[in-house]
C-alpha positions in Angstrom: 0.0 0.4 0.2 1.3 3.4 -0.9 1.6 6.1 1.7 -0.8 9.0 1.8 0.4 12.3 2.4 -2.9 13.4 4.3 -2.3 10.2 6.8 1.1 10.8 7.4 0.3 14.8 7.8 -2.6 14.0 9.8 -0.8 11.7 12.2 2.1 14.0 12.5 -0.5 16.8 13.6 -2.1 14.3 16.3 1.4 13.4 17.9 2.6 16.9 18.0 -1.0 17.6 19.6 -0.9 15.1 22.1 1.4 18.3 24.1 -0.9 20.9 23.1 -2.6 23.4 26.2 -6.5 23.4 26.5 -5.8 27.0 24.9 -3.9 25.6 22.0 -6.2 23.4 21.0 -8.9 26.1 20.8 -7.6 27.6 18.4 -6.0 25.0 16.9 -9.7 22.4 17.0 -10.9 23.6 13.3 -7.5 22.5 11.2 -6.9 19.2 13.5 -10.8 18.2 12.5 -10.3 19.0 8.8 -6.7 17.6 8.8 -8.2 14.4 10.3 -11.1 14.0 8.0 -9.3 14.7 4.9 -6.7 12.1 6.0 -9.8 9.8 6.8 -11.2 11.0 3.0 -7.8 9.9 1.4 -8.1 6.0 3.0 -11.7 5.7 2.0 -10.7 6.9 -2.0 -8.1 4.6 -1.9 -10.3 1.6 -0.3 -13.0 1.9 -2.6 -11.0 2.1 -5.7 -8.8 -1.2 -4.4 -12.1 -2.9 -4.1 -13.4 -1.7 -7.8 -9.7 -4.0 -9.1 -11.7 -7.4 -6.9 -13.0 -10.3 -9.1 -16.7 -10.6 -9.1 -16.7 -13.4 -6.9 -15.1 -11.3 -4.5 -17.1 -8.1 -4.7 -20.1 -10.3 -4.4 -18.9 -12.2 -1.6 -18.1 -8.9 0.2 -21.4 -7.1 -0.6 -23.6 -10.5 0.7 -21.7 -9.6 3.8 -23.8 -6.8 4.4 -23.0 -2.9 4.0 -24.0 -2.8 8.1 -22.1 -5.3 10.1 -21.5 -5.6 13.8 -18.6 -2.9 13.9 -20.4 -0.9 11.8 -24.0 -0.9 12.8 -25.1 -3.4 15.1 -26.3 -7.1 13.1 -24.0 -10.0 12.7 -22.7 -10.6 9.7 -24.9 -12.5 6.9 -23.5 -16.2 5.6 -22.5 -16.5 2.2 -24.6 -18.1 -0.4 -23.9 -21.8 -1.5 -22.7 -20.0 -5.0 -19.8 -18.2 -3.3 -16.6 -20.3 -3.2 -16.1 -20.9 0.9 -12.6 -19.9 0.4 -13.3 -16.6 -1.4 -15.8 -15.8 1.4 -13.2 -16.6 4.1 -11.3 -14.2 2.8 -14.1 -11.6 2.4 -14.8 -12.1 5.9 -11.7 -11.5 7.0 -11.6 -7.8 5.0 -15.1 -7.2 6.5 -13.8 -7.6 9.8 -10.9 -5.3 9.3 -13.3 -2.9 7.7 -15.3 -2.8 10.6 -12.7 -2.6 13.1 -11.3 0.5 11.5 -14.8 1.9 11.5 -15.4 1.3 15.0 -12.4 2.3 16.2 -12.7 6.0 13.6 -16.3 6.6 15.4 -14.5 6.3 18.8 -12.1 8.4 18.1 -14.4 10.9 16.9 -17.1 11.0 20.0 -13.6 11.3 21.7 -12.7 14.3 20.1 -16.6 15.3 20.7 -16.4 14.8 24.3 -13.0 16.9 25.0 -14.7 19.8 22.6 -17.6 20.0 25.1 -15.9 19.0 28.5 -12.6 21.4 26.9 -10.7 18.6 28.3 -7.0 18.1 27.2 -6.3 14.5 28.2 -9.7 13.3 26.5 -8.4 15.4 22.9 -4.5 13.5 24.0 -6.8 10.2 24.0 -8.4 11.3 20.9 -5.5 11.8 19.0 -4.2 8.6 20.0 -7.3 6.6 18.9 -7.2 8.7 15.3 -3.9 7.4 15.0 -4.8 4.1 15.8 -8.2 4.0 13.8 -5.9 5.0 10.7 -3.5 2.2 10.9 -6.0 -0.1 11.3 -7.5 1.4 8.3 -4.3 0.8 6.6 -3.8 -2.8 7.6 -7.5 -3.2 6.2 -6.6 -1.9 2.7 -3.8 -3.7 2.6 -5.7 -6.9 3.5 -8.1 -5.5 0.5 -5.3 -5.2 -1.9 -3.7 -9.0 -1.1 -7.4 -10.5 -2.2 -7.3 -8.5 -5.4 -8.1 -11.4 -7.9 -8.6 -13.7 -5.9 -11.1 -16.3 -7.9 -11.7 -19.6 -7.4 -9.2 -20.8 -10.0 -6.4 -18.4 -8.4 -7.2 -20.4 -4.9 
């Protein structure tokens, strides 16, 4: 996976921000949010770009797992149909689980930042920074899993 400048910039800013005072946070919170949003958008674009190169069978297996699953919305994964090769279904499930975990941590980071802003808490802001960095690392790992299954078909397994 190629390094994304938006993500690297956001990680550097969050690392720096872990040492900020409340006053600095108040003056920089818009820049932090914008930088985080740019990093998330860059990762989302790369993820979608990679998934467009998946085989039709892999796309179908992933799609059958549902747009909402445990990590993203509370419902458990559905079982893939019998027409999909079990190995492909297993690969899709692993990617989906990685995607869901990255999404869950991303939402947790956003919630932590929201709480930090409401409470004017540098402790929570620092925690939000750490969680944001963790979410980008997890999203990058999920993208690497997506890349690894590009071209996966019955014939290639």
